[in-house]
C-alpha positions as CSV (number, residue, x, y, z in Angstrom):
1,X,-68.9,157.7,55.0
2,X,-69.8,161.1,55.3
3,X,-70.1,163.3,58.3
4,X,-72.6,166.2,58.6
5,X,-71.8,168.6,61.6
6,X,-74.5,171.0,62.4
7,X,-73.7,174.9,61.7
8,X,-74.1,177.3,65.0
9,X,-76.6,179.6,65.5
10,X,-75.0,182.7,64.4
11,X,-76.9,186.0,66.0
12,X,-76.1,189.5,65.1
13,X,-75.9,192.2,67.8
14,X,-76.3,195.9,66.7
15,X,-75.3,198.6,69.0
16,X,-74.5,202.3,69.4
17,X,-73.6,204.5,72.0
18,X,-71.2,205.1,74.9
19,X,-69.6,202.0,76.7
20,X,-73.1,202.3,79.4
21,X,-74.5,200.9,75.9
22,X,-71.7,198.7,74.9
23,X,-70.6,196.6,78.0
24,X,-75.0,195.2,78.3
25,X,-74.2,193.7,74.7
26,X,-70.5,192.4,75.4
27,X,-72.4,190.7,78.3
28,X,-74.8,189.3,76.0
29,X,-72.2,187.9,73.8
30,X,-70.4,186.7,76.1
31,X,-73.6,184.7,77.5
32,X,-74.3,183.7,74.4
33,X,-71.1,182.4,73.2
34,X,-71.1,180.3,76.8
35,X,-74.4,178.8,75.1
36,X,-73.1,177.8,71.9
37,X,-74.0,180.5,70.0
38,X,-71.8,182.4,67.3
39,X,-71.9,186.0,68.1
40,X,-71.1,189.1,66.0
41,X,-71.4,192.8,67.4
42,X,-71.8,195.7,65.2
43,X,-71.3,198.9,66.4
44,X,-69.1,202.3,66.1
45,X,-65.2,202.2,65.4
46,X,-64.2,203.4,68.4
47,X,-65.7,200.4,70.5
48,X,-63.7,197.9,68.1
49,X,-60.8,197.2,70.4
50,X,-63.2,196.7,73.5
51,X,-65.2,194.3,71.6
52,X,-62.3,192.6,70.3
53,X,-60.1,192.3,73.4
54,X,-63.1,190.2,74.8
55,X,-63.1,187.5,71.7
56,X,-65.7,188.8,69.8
57,X,-65.9,189.4,66.4
58,X,-66.8,192.9,65.5
59,X,-68.1,194.4,62.2
60,X,-68.5,198.1,61.3
61,X,-71.4,200.2,62.3
62,X,-71.5,203.9,61.3
63,X,-71.8,206.6,62.4
64,X,-68.2,207.0,63.8
65,X,-67.7,209.5,66.1
66,X,-65.4,211.0,63.0
67,X,-68.8,211.0,60.7
68,X,-70.6,212.9,63.4
69,X,-67.9,215.7,64.1
70,X,-67.4,216.1,60.7
71,X,-71.1,216.9,59.6
72,X,-71.2,219.1,62.7
73,X,-68.1,220.5,62.3
74,X,-67.3,220.7,66.1
75,X,-64.6,218.9,67.8
76,X,-65.5,216.4,70.9
77,X,-66.6,218.8,73.5
78,X,-68.4,221.0,71.2
79,X,-71.3,218.1,69.8
80,X,-71.6,217.3,73.3
81,X,-72.2,220.7,74.3
82,X,-74.6,221.0,71.4
83,X,-76.2,217.6,72.9
84,X,-76.8,219.4,76.1
85,X,-78.6,221.8,74.9
86,X,-80.9,220.2,72.4
87,X,-82.9,216.9,73.4
88,X,-83.3,216.2,69.9
89,X,-80.1,215.8,68.9
90,X,-79.5,212.2,69.5
91,X,-82.5,211.4,67.0
92,X,-82.0,214.5,64.5
93,X,-78.5,214.4,64.1
94,X,-77.3,210.7,64.8
95,X,-80.0,208.2,64.3
96,X,-82.2,210.2,61.6
97,X,-79.0,211.9,59.8
98,X,-77.2,208.6,59.2
99,X,-80.3,206.3,59.2
100,X,-78.8,204.9,55.8
101,X,-75.3,204.2,57.0
102,X,-76.7,202.1,59.8
103,X,-79.5,200.5,58.3
104,X,-76.9,199.1,55.2
105,X,-74.0,198.4,57.7
106,X,-76.4,196.3,59.3
107,X,-78.2,194.5,56.7
108,X,-74.3,193.8,55.4
109,X,-73.0,192.4,59.4
110,X,-76.1,190.4,59.0
111,X,-74.9,188.2,55.9
112,X,-75.2,184.6,57.3
113,X,-77.0,185.1,60.6
114,X,-79.9,183.7,62.0
115,X,-81.1,186.2,64.6
116,X,-81.0,190.0,65.0
117,X,-80.7,192.1,68.3
118,X,-80.6,195.5,68.3
119,X,-80.8,198.4,70.6
120,X,-83.9,200.0,70.9
121,X,-82.7,203.4,69.5
122,X,-81.1,202.6,66.6
123,X,-83.6,203.0,64.4
124,X,-81.6,201.8,61.1
125,X,-81.0,198.4,63.2
126,X,-84.5,198.2,63.4
127,X,-85.3,198.7,59.8
128,X,-82.6,196.3,58.9
129,X,-84.3,193.8,61.2
130,X,-87.7,194.3,59.9
131,X,-86.6,193.8,56.2
132,X,-84.5,190.7,56.6
133,X,-87.3,188.8,58.2
134,X,-85.1,187.7,60.5
135,X,-86.5,186.8,64.3
136,X,-85.5,190.0,65.9
137,X,-85.2,191.5,69.5
138,X,-85.1,195.2,70.3
139,X,-83.6,195.9,73.8
140,X,-83.9,199.0,75.9
141,X,-81.1,199.9,78.1
142,X,-83.4,202.3,80.5
143,X,-87.2,202.9,81.7
144,X,-87.4,206.0,79.7
145,X,-87.5,204.0,76.2
146,X,-90.5,202.0,77.6
147,X,-92.8,205.1,78.6
148,X,-96.1,204.3,80.1
149,X,-98.9,206.2,80.9
150,X,-99.7,203.8,83.9
151,X,-96.1,204.3,84.9
152,X,-94.3,207.1,82.9
153,X,-90.9,207.4,83.3
154,X,-89.4,211.4,84.6
155,X,-89.3,213.0,81.3
156,X,-89.0,217.1,82.1
157,X,-90.4,219.3,80.6
158,X,-93.1,216.6,80.3
159,X,-95.7,217.0,83.0
160,X,-96.8,213.3,83.9
161,X,-98.6,212.4,86.7
162,X,-95.6,210.0,88.0
163,X,-97.5,208.0,90.5
164,X,-101.3,208.1,88.5
165,X,-103.7,206.1,91.1
166,X,-106.7,206.8,89.1
167,X,-108.1,206.2,85.2
168,X,-108.2,210.0,85.2
169,X,-104.6,210.1,85.6
170,X,-103.2,207.9,83.1
171,X,-106.3,209.5,80.8
172,X,-104.3,212.4,81.6
173,X,-100.8,210.7,81.0
174,X,-101.8,209.4,77.7
175,X,-103.4,212.6,76.4
176,X,-99.6,214.1,77.6
177,X,-97.8,211.0,75.6
178,X,-99.6,212.0,72.5
179,X,-98.3,215.6,72.7
180,X,-94.8,213.7,73.0
181,X,-95.3,211.2,69.9
182,X,-96.5,214.1,67.7
183,X,-93.4,216.1,68.3
184,X,-91.2,213.5,67.6
185,X,-93.5,212.2,64.8
186,X,-93.3,215.8,62.9
187,X,-89.5,214.9,62.5
188,X,-89.9,211.7,61.5
189,X,-90.1,212.1,57.7
190,X,-86.8,211.1,56.8
191,X,-87.8,208.0,58.5
192,X,-91.2,207.5,56.5
193,X,-89.0,208.4,53.0
194,X,-86.7,206.1,53.5
195,X,-89.0,203.1,54.6
196,X,-90.7,203.9,51.1
197,X,-86.9,203.9,49.4
198,X,-86.2,200.4,50.8
199,X,-89.9,199.1,50.0
200,X,-91.0,198.9,53.7
201,X,-94.5,199.7,54.2
202,X,-95.5,202.7,55.7
203,X,-96.3,202.6,59.5
204,X,-97.2,205.9,62.0
205,X,-94.6,204.0,64.7
206,X,-92.2,206.8,65.1
207,X,-89.4,204.1,66.1
208,X,-88.1,206.3,68.3
209,X,-90.1,206.2,71.7
210,X,-92.9,204.0,70.4
211,X,-91.5,200.5,71.2
212,X,-92.0,198.2,68.9
213,X,-95.5,197.2,69.3
214,X,-96.0,197.1,65.2
215,X,-92.3,196.9,63.7
216,X,-92.4,193.0,64.1
217,X,-90.0,192.8,66.7
218,X,-90.2,189.1,68.5
219,X,-89.2,190.4,71.7
220,X,-89.0,194.0,73.3
221,X,-86.2,193.4,76.6
222,X,-86.3,196.4,79.4
223,X,-82.2,195.1,80.2
224,X,-82.5,196.7,83.9
225,X,-83.8,195.5,86.9
226,X,-88.1,195.0,87.5
227,X,-87.6,196.7,91.3
228,X,-86.0,199.3,89.6
229,X,-88.6,200.1,87.0
230,X,-91.7,197.4,86.7
231,X,-92.7,195.9,83.7
232,X,-95.8,198.6,83.1
233,X,-99.2,197.1,83.0
234,X,-99.6,198.6,79.4
235,X,-96.5,198.0,77.9
236,X,-96.5,195.8,75.0
237,X,-97.1,192.1,75.3
238,X,-93.9,191.1,74.3
239,X,-91.5,193.1,76.7
240,X,-89.6,190.8,79.2
241,X,-87.9,193.2,82.1
242,X,-85.3,190.1,83.4
243,X,-83.0,192.6,85.2
244,X,-79.8,194.7,84.6
245,X,-76.5,193.1,82.2
246,X,-73.3,192.9,84.3
247,X,-70.4,190.7,82.5
248,X,-66.9,190.1,83.4
249,X,-64.2,190.7,80.9
250,X,-62.2,187.8,80.0
251,X,-59.3,188.9,80.8
252,X,-59.8,190.4,84.4
253,X,-56.5,192.0,84.4
254,X,-57.9,194.7,81.7
255,X,-60.2,195.9,84.3
256,X,-59.0,195.7,87.6
257,X,-57.7,198.4,90.3
258,X,-54.2,199.7,89.9
259,X,-51.8,199.0,93.0
260,X,-51.6,203.0,93.3
261,X,-55.5,203.2,93.7
262,X,-55.6,199.8,96.0
263,X,-53.2,201.4,98.0
264,X,-54.9,204.5,98.1
265,X,-58.1,202.4,99.3
266,X,-56.0,200.5,102.1
267,X,-54.7,203.5,103.6
268,X,-57.7,205.0,105.4
269,X,-61.6,205.3,105.5
270,X,-64.4,204.5,102.3
271,X,-64.0,207.4,100.5
272,X,-66.6,208.9,98.4
273,X,-66.1,208.0,94.4
274,X,-67.0,210.7,91.8
275,X,-67.3,210.0,88.5
276,X,-68.9,211.2,85.4
277,X,-68.7,207.8,83.7
278,X,-67.7,207.5,80.0
279,X,-69.3,210.2,78.8
280,X,-69.9,213.4,80.7
281,X,-66.2,214.1,81.4
282,X,-66.4,215.5,78.1
283,X,-68.3,218.4,79.3
284,X,-67.4,218.1,83.4
285,X,-67.5,222.0,83.8
286,X,-66.3,222.4,88.3
287,X,-67.9,219.1,88.5
288,X,-64.2,217.8,90.0
289,X,-63.6,220.8,91.6
290,X,-66.2,221.7,93.6
291,X,-66.9,217.6,94.3
292,X,-62.5,217.7,96.0
293,X,-64.1,221.3,97.7
294,X,-66.8,218.9,99.8
295,X,-65.0,215.8,100.3
296,X,-62.5,218.5,102.4
297,X,-65.2,220.2,103.7
298,X,-66.6,217.3,105.2
299,X,-62.9,215.3,105.9
300,X,-63.6,212.8,103.9
301,X,-61.3,211.0,101.3
302,X,-62.0,211.0,97.6
303,X,-61.5,209.1,94.6
304,X,-62.2,211.1,91.3
305,X,-62.6,209.1,88.3
306,X,-62.4,212.1,86.0
307,X,-61.1,210.9,82.4
308,X,-58.1,212.1,80.8
309,X,-58.3,216.2,80.5
310,X,-59.3,216.4,84.2
311,X,-57.3,213.9,85.9
312,X,-54.2,215.4,84.2
313,X,-55.5,218.9,85.6
314,X,-56.4,217.5,89.0
315,X,-53.3,215.5,89.3
316,X,-51.2,218.6,90.6
317,X,-53.7,220.1,93.0
318,X,-55.2,217.2,95.3
319,X,-53.8,216.0,98.6
320,X,-53.6,213.2,100.5
321,X,-56.8,212.0,101.4
322,X,-57.8,212.8,97.4
323,X,-56.7,210.0,94.8
324,X,-57.4,211.2,90.8
325,X,-57.4,208.8,88.3
326,X,-58.9,208.9,84.2
327,X,-60.9,205.2,85.0
328,X,-61.1,202.1,86.6
329,X,-63.6,199.4,87.1
330,X,-66.7,200.5,88.8
331,X,-67.8,196.7,90.2
332,X,-64.3,196.4,91.4
333,X,-64.0,200.1,93.1
334,X,-67.7,201.0,94.1
335,X,-68.2,198.4,96.9
336,X,-65.3,199.9,98.2
337,X,-66.2,203.4,98.6
338,X,-68.5,205.0,101.1
339,X,-71.1,206.2,98.1
340,X,-71.1,207.1,94.9
341,X,-71.6,210.2,92.9
342,X,-72.3,210.4,89.5
343,X,-74.4,211.4,86.3
344,X,-77.1,209.0,86.6
345,X,-75.9,206.8,83.4
346,X,-78.3,203.9,83.7
347,X,-74.7,201.6,83.9
348,X,-73.5,203.4,86.4
349,X,-76.3,203.5,88.4
350,X,-76.7,199.6,87.6
351,X,-73.0,199.6,89.0
352,X,-74.2,201.7,92.4
353,X,-76.7,199.7,93.0
354,X,-75.3,196.7,93.4
355,X,-73.0,197.8,95.1
356,X,-75.2,198.2,98.0
357,X,-74.1,201.8,98.4
358,X,-75.7,205.0,98.7
359,X,-76.0,207.3,95.3
360,X,-76.3,211.3,94.4
361,X,-77.3,211.8,91.3
362,X,-76.6,214.9,89.5
363,X,-78.3,214.3,85.7
364,X,-77.0,216.1,82.8
365,X,-79.4,214.7,80.3
366,X,-81.4,212.2,78.6
367,X,-82.5,209.4,80.9
368,X,-80.5,210.4,83.9
369,X,-82.8,212.2,85.5
370,X,-85.8,209.5,85.7
371,X,-82.8,207.5,87.1
372,X,-82.1,209.7,90.0
373,X,-85.8,210.1,90.8
374,X,-85.9,206.0,90.7
375,X,-83.2,206.3,92.8
376,X,-84.8,208.2,95.7
377,X,-88.0,206.8,95.7
378,X,-86.0,203.4,96.3
379,X,-84.6,205.3,99.4
380,X,-81.0,204.9,98.2
381,X,-80.1,208.2,97.5
382,X,-80.9,211.7,96.7
383,X,-80.5,213.6,93.6
384,X,-79.2,217.6,93.0
385,X,-79.5,219.5,89.7
386,X,-76.5,220.2,87.7
387,X,-77.4,223.8,88.0
388,X,-77.3,223.2,91.8
389,X,-74.3,221.5,92.3
390,X,-72.2,223.7,94.5
391,X,-70.3,223.4,97.8
392,X,-72.7,224.3,100.2
393,X,-75.9,221.5,98.4
394,X,-72.8,218.8,97.9
395,X,-71.6,219.0,101.2
396,X,-75.2,218.6,102.6
397,X,-76.5,216.4,100.4
398,X,-73.1,214.1,101.2
399,X,-74.1,214.6,104.5
400,X,-77.7,213.4,104.6
401,X,-76.4,210.3,102.5
402,X,-74.5,209.3,106.0
403,X,-77.8,208.5,107.7
404,X,-78.0,204.7,107.8
405,X,-81.7,204.6,106.1
406,X,-79.9,205.0,102.9
407,X,-77.4,202.5,103.3
408,X,-80.0,200.0,104.3
409,X,-82.4,200.5,101.7
410,X,-79.1,200.3,98.9
411,X,-77.9,197.2,101.0
412,X,-81.2,195.5,100.6
413,X,-81.8,196.6,97.0
414,X,-77.9,195.0,96.0
415,X,-79.6,191.7,97.7
416,X,-82.5,191.8,95.9
417,X,-80.7,192.0,92.3
418,X,-78.8,188.8,93.3
419,X,-81.1,186.3,91.8
420,X,-81.6,188.4,88.4
421,X,-80.0,187.0,85.3
422,X,-80.7,189.6,83.2
423,X,-79.2,188.3,79.9
424,X,-80.0,184.8,80.2
425,X,-83.8,185.4,79.3
426,X,-82.5,187.0,76.0
427,X,-80.3,184.2,75.8
428,X,-83.1,181.4,76.1
429,X,-85.3,183.5,73.3
430,X,-82.3,183.6,70.7
431,X,-81.9,179.8,71.5
432,X,-85.1,178.9,70.5
433,X,-85.9,181.7,67.7
């Protein structure tokens, strides 16, 4: 007698970026594994350890950090400085420069898989999914990547009417959007040429901000709270916005507060938490020095998650009311803080919202100004531009955040998030695809 065992469905998750781009895909992978799917994550080499420590299969996906630095002829800090000055840096120097590499790496990783889920900005992976003919979905981790004329994101210098209340205002936003698309499409010759090279039909879709209306993706997921950014009325028909992605590490000991930090937290009042996530510490400038000065001016305790370079520099100058470390898990720390001051990365923003704490957002680039604007609209925080981040402005903003209405708004939003299941919708789709 012979017995046949049905093969488990296998899913490829392809992503690229900082930890804020990796953790959501780890969350998806954990949820899929829990439902009996086999999962592999394709990502740059620098994230291999983070993925494999979670018990998830890893596949390489270029470009790696070294590939980018070698191509630019700069060190890591230099690359970040270029990124801050050039709004097209990520498109030109990463997604299009390494289009062939990311395409071929995704196709190689997709050998034997049944479904592909890719980061919405990872152009090469989108092309590989299209070429494979497999069921595919794209994941937008921030509202800015699902632009809309009826509900646009705040993307300076594009002068959108952010809350259009008439057909004329929406029409104006469509016109602005057409200018934005034209500017992007002028940079897409490499994409069009590469599509011809791999035998895909021509398209006018820019694949960077055109949101998959014509690229064959079965689903598009906006992986954030619908209360943070609702589904736009003019969005693609296959768009779903199920909520923010959160996960618990397989080994929770790897992501817990240190004994020294716990001792500091228990020794006094709730501190202000200052962090620039996993990206901005490379270009922190005077952020942490000003932050310490502002906390001292207010007589507040402070925790500074400063990255290795700044943490070492600041360690000798902090007083008894300040604690400096290079990193700490946001989901453990933020609920114990009085408020959170950060750069506006989507992962950090989501964790501060989940903790129900007022936020002071200091955007650096990209989608961060839009997240700050949304936090202001929610009444859960304030925004200070990076150029205005000085002792006077920071102390004033932190004083204002002490008003109870910010805390009440933040707490109410945190309660509204509790029933969201951000990754479950993707898992259900993958099972049925």
